[in-house]
C-alpha positions in Angstrom: 0.0 0.0 0.0 1.3 3.4 -0.8 -1.6 5.8 -0.4 -0.9 8.6 2.0 -3.7 7.9 4.6 -2.6 4.2 4.8 1.0 5.1 5.2 0.2 7.7 7.9 -2.0 5.1 9.7 0.7 2.5 9.6 3.3 4.8 11.0 1.0 6.2 13.7 -0.2 2.8 14.9 3.0 0.6 14.7 5.4 1.9 17.3 7.5 -1.2 18.0 9.5 -2.1 15.0 11.7 -5.2 14.4 14.4 -4.2 11.9 15.6 -7.3 10.1 19.1 -6.9 8.7 19.9 -3.9 10.9 23.7 -3.2 10.9 25.7 -1.8 13.7 27.8 0.2 11.2 26.8 3.9 11.5 27.2 4.5 7.8 24.7 1.8 6.7 21.2 2.9 5.6 19.6 0.5 8.1 21.5 2.1 11.0 20.6 5.6 9.9 16.9 4.8 9.4 16.7 2.9 12.8 18.4 5.8 14.6 16.0 8.3 13.1 13.0 6.2 14.2 14.4 5.9 17.7 14.8 9.6 17.9 11.2 10.0 16.9 9.7 7.8 19.6 9.7 4.4 18.0 11.2 1.4 19.8 13.6 -0.5 17.6 14.2 -4.2 17.9 17.4 -5.2 16.0 17.3 -8.6 14.2 20.7 -9.7 13.1 22.6 -12.8 14.2 26.0 -11.1 13.9 25.4 -8.7 16.9 24.3 -8.8 20.5 23.3 -5.1 20.7 22.7 -2.3 18.3 21.6 1.3 19.2 21.3 0.3 22.9 18.8 -2.4 22.2 19.4 -6.2 22.5 19.8 -7.8 19.1 18.0 -11.0 18.3 19.1 -13.7 15.8 15.6 -14.0 14.3 12.1 -12.7 14.6 11.0 -15.9 16.4 13.6 -15.3 19.1 12.0 -12.0 20.1 10.2 -12.7 23.5 7.5 -10.1 22.9 5.2 -9.0 20.2 6.3 -6.5 17.6 4.0 -4.3 15.5 6.0 -4.0 12.3 8.7 -5.9 10.6 11.0 -3.6 8.6 13.2 -5.6 6.2 16.7 -4.5 5.1 17.5 -7.7 3.2 17.7 -8.8 -0.4 14.3 -9.3 -2.1 15.0 -13.0 -2.5 15.4 -13.3 1.3 12.0 -11.7 2.2 9.6 -14.6 1.9 10.8 -16.6 4.9 10.9 -13.3 6.9 7.3 -12.7 5.9 6.3 -16.2 7.1 8.0 -15.5 10.4 6.3 -12.1 10.6 2.9 -13.8 10.2 3.9 -16.5 12.8 4.9 -14.0 15.5 1.7 -11.9 15.0 3.2 -8.7 13.5 0.7 -6.3 12.0 2.8 -4.9 9.2 5.5 -6.1 6.8 7.6 -3.2 5.4 10.1 -3.9 2.6 12.7 -1.1 2.3 13.7 0.9 -0.8 14.8 -1.5 -3.5 13.3 -4.5 -1.7 10.3 -6.0 -3.5 9.2 -9.6 -3.1 5.7 -9.8 -4.4 5.1 -13.3 -3.0 6.0 -12.1 0.5 3.7 -9.1 -0.1 0.8 -11.3 -1.1 1.4 -13.7 1.8 1.4 -10.8 4.3 -1.8 -9.3 2.8 -3.6 -12.7 2.7 -2.9 -13.1 6.4 -4.3 -9.7 7.3 -1.0 -7.7 7.7 -0.5 -4.3 6.2 2.3 -4.6 3.6 4.5 -1.9 2.1 7.1 -2.5 -0.6 10.0 -0.5 -2.0 9.7 2.4 0.5 11.8 3.7 3.3 10.2 4.1 6.8 12.4 7.0 7.6 11.7 8.8 4.4 8.0 8.2 4.6 7.9 9.4 8.3 9.8 12.5 7.4 7.6 13.1 4.4 4.3 12.6 6.3 5.1 13.8 9.8 8.6 15.3 9.9 8.4 18.5 7.9 10.3 17.7 4.7 8.0 20.2 2.9 9.2 22.9 5.2 12.6 22.8 3.6 11.3 22.8 0.0 11.0 19.1 -0.7 8.0 18.2 -2.8 6.3 15.6 -0.6 3.3 15.2 -3.0 1.0 15.9 -0.1 -1.3 18.9 -0.9 -3.1 20.3 2.2 -3.8 23.6 3.8 -3.2 22.1 7.2 0.0 20.9 8.8 -0.3 17.2 9.7 -0.7 16.5 13.3 2.6 15.4 14.8 3.0 12.0 16.4 3.0 12.0 20.2 6.5 11.1 21.4 
């Protein structure tokens, strides 16, 4: 889904985000996006078997190893790797599967939707949050959102 009201709803309702493929390297896009989300009131749950902690949060080797329910699964992996992640997202009761920019697995998207999850492909959570809530339009970026009202900021 890529319509503005749906993206705004997803970002407002899903505050606990498992980031699959999150890197501890500060220069990686996954780290940059996760840090931005943390700074805007989201709780990040790193999922990467290579690390024990990222951004001050314990890191888990897989989604099924997380001992609590997460709202969204944000995927920073190759498109070919997403289907098993989507299956795991369904199994743990996530409400949304989000495939990052450049990540498109239509089978995973269809699976998530058929199981009642919201599903977003080929979009960056950080960019969408900044576009819809963070004021990108205030610095001259065309957000393609036409409104006479400033969107209500998320409470954080």
